[in-house]
N, C-alpha and C positions, 0 to 999 in steps of 0.2 A: 523363938530362937533369934539370936542376935544376927542381924544382917551386916555384912561387911561392906566396906567401900572399895572402890577401885576395880581391880580385875578379877575378883573371885567369881567362880562359876555360880555360886548361890546368888550373889547380888545381880549378875547378868540375867539369870533366869527370873529373878524377882522383877527386874525392870521389864522384861518381856511380858510377864504375867500382868503387868499393869495395863498393857494395851493388847489384849488378846485378839482383837479384830483388826489391828493395823500392823502391816509389815513395812510400810514406807518410812516409819520412824526409826528404823534400825540404822545406826550410824554406818555400819559396814555397807549396807545396800546404798545409802546415799553417796558414800565416797566412791564406790565402784562404778556407779552410773549404769547399773544393769538395765537392760531394755525391758520394757513392760508392754505386753500386748494391748493394743487399743481396739476398741469396738469399731468394726466396719472400716478399717483402714490399715495402712502399713504400720510397722512397729515404730514407736516413738521413744526418744531418749529421755530418761529422768535426769533433770538438771542437778548437778552436784552443788551442795551448799558451800563447798570450799573453793569454788572458782567460778568464773563466768560460764554461762550455759552455752553449749555448742550444739546446734541442730545438725549434726553430721548426717543423720539418716532421715531428717524431716522432709516433708514433701517439698520438692523443688529447691532444697537448700543448696546443694552443690551446683545444680544447673543454673540457678540465678547468679551465683558468684562467678561462674565461668563466663556467662553471657556479659556480665559487667566488665570483666577483664578484656574480652574481645572488643567490646564497645570502646573502651579506653585506648586499646592498641590501634583500633581503626581511626579514632580521632587524632591521636598523636601522629600516625602515619600521614594522614592528610595534611596536618599542620606542618609537618617537616617537609613535605613535598612542595607546599606553596609558600613557605617562608624562606626568604633569601638572607635574612639577618637575624641572629639569635645570640644570646649570651647565657652561659651556664655558670651557676654559682652554687657554693655550698652554704646552705642556710642554717646549718647546725648551730644551735645556741640562740637563735632569734626567738623572741616571744611572739605570741599570736598577734599582739597589738603592733609590734614592729613589722611583721610580715604584712598585715593588712595596710599599714601606712605606706610601706614600700610598694605594694600592689596598686594602691590608689595613685601614688606619685608616678609610677611608670605608665599607668593607664592614661595620664594626661599627655604623655609624649608618644602615644600610639604603640604601646607594648603591653602584652599580657604576661603577668608573672605567675607561673604555675609550678606547684610542687608536684614532682613526678616520682614514680617508682622506677628504679633502675632496670629491673627485669622487664617491665613492660616497655620502657623507653628503648631498651636495646632491641627488642623485637620490632618496635616501630621504626627504629633507625635502619635496621637491616632491610625491612620491607621497603622503606623509602629510598634506600641507597645512600644514606647519610653516614658513611663509614667514619668520617672524621669526628663524629659526635661520640663514638663508642669509647674513645680514650678519655673523655671528660666525665664519664659516668662512674665515678668512684666515690662512694659514700653518699650521704643524703644530698640530693640534687634538686635544684629549682632552675627553671629555664624561663628567660624573658623572650617571648616571641614578638618580634616587631612586625607591625602591619606594613602595607605597601607605602603608606604616607607617614610612617613613624620617623622619629628623629633619633638616629643612632648615637649622636653626640650627647644629647640630653639624657638618653637612657644610660649610657656609659657613665656619665657624670653622676646621675642619681645613685647608681650602684656603688660607685667609688666613694661617694659621700657617706653612704650607710656603712660601707666597710671600714671607713676611717673613723667614724663616730662610735660605732658599736664595737669595733675590733673583734667582731665575730664573723660577719659575712666575709666569705672568701671567693673572689672571682677567679674562675678556672680558665676560661677561654670562651670561644664561640666561633661564629661564622659571620662574615661581613660580605654581603653581596655575592654569596656563594664561595668565598675563599676563607680558609681557616685562619683564625687570629688567636694570639696568645693573651695571657693576662696582662703582659707588658704593653701589648698593642692596645688593649682596652683602656689601660691607664693613660696612654698617650692620646687616645681618642677623647678621653674625658677632659683633657687640658685644652682642647680646641675651642674656639669661640662658638657660640650658638649658630644654628643653621642660617638664620636670617643675616647675621653678620658675615658669615662665610659667603653667602650669595652676593651681598653687597661688595665684598672684597673681590670676588670673582668677576663681577660686572665691571668694576673699576680696572682690574687687571686686563680684562679683554678690551675695554674701551680705549685704554692707553695705546696699545699696539695698533689698534684700528685707526686711531687718529694719526699716529705716526705713519702708517702705511698710506693713508689718504694724503697726508702731506707730501710723502715721497712721490706719490703719483701726480699730485697737483703741481709740485715744484718743477719737475721737468717739462710739464705742459706749459707752464708760464714761461720758463726759460726758452722752450722751443718756439713759442709764439713771439717772444721778444727777439730771438735770433732771426726768425723768419722775417719779421717786420724790418729788422736792420738790414737784412740781405736785400729785401725788396727796395728799401731806400737806396742802398748802395748801387743796385742794378739800375735804378732809375737815374741816379746821379751819373753813373758811368754811361748810360744811354744818351743823356743830354750832352755830355762832353764829346762823345764820339760823333754825334751829328754835327756839332760845331767844327770839330777837326776835319770832318769830311768836306764841309763847306769851305773851309780855309784852304784845304789841299786842292780842291777843284778850281779855285779862282786863278792861281798862277799859270795853269796849263794853257789857256788862250794867249797869254802874253808871250810864252815861250814859242808858240807857233807863229805869232806875228813877227817876232825877232828873226825866226828862221826864214820867213818869206821875204823880209826886208833885206837880209844879207845875201840871199841868192841872186837877185838882179844886179847887185853891185859887182859881183864877180863876173857876171856876163858882160858888163860894160867895160871892164878892164881888159878883157881878152882881145877885142878888136884893136885896141891901142897897141898891144904888143905886136900884132901882125903888121901894122902899118910901119912900125920902126924897122922890122926886118926887111 
């Protein structure tokens, strides 16, 4: 009898008769992924040949996945609690090589670039109290976590350079020393000089007013010392002149007394003359 091709019942039965002792070769059973009892253990799933295998009911399958999520959430929560500065970016469109290169560049400046899952990051942000981060978690997200000794200016510059060269990376915003910042703030931060140059400028700016203040304090002291010395000289000069004046004023007084004593006897001598005439 002629055997047909395709979907005739005769051909399907004939194909089954070819493998009388094997039921796993049936396409319908492979596609449906029906469970097959295993010896001495829980039921196991037969992997479908039309897609990736999923061990939904395999031993520890769901429990291991859940524990991994909890571990990731715990790590993100701790990192969000201890990090004062971070930058969130949309990495969609970057290649693996570009991401690895950006991660290496940021690591030089004290930042760790991590691709995160928004659902887990939201849970971690809520647990850490980082509510400002929730608005930035839209679409594929990557976060640059700065260490305590990290350079935020260099990190912002590196992210801005990659965003400008690739035209793919998009900086959304972040947190700087505990305060929320926007993408425009990060762009302005990237235009600042490096941290070493900023420190030098800061020292120069502080040293200038200090020198001025020291000069302001020193100048009155010099003026005061000069005025005080001039006053001392003036008083000394006035003191010497006063002594001389006192000496000159004291000298005529004895002469005045002598004149008075000489004039008094003359009057007494004239009085008897007047009495004789009378």
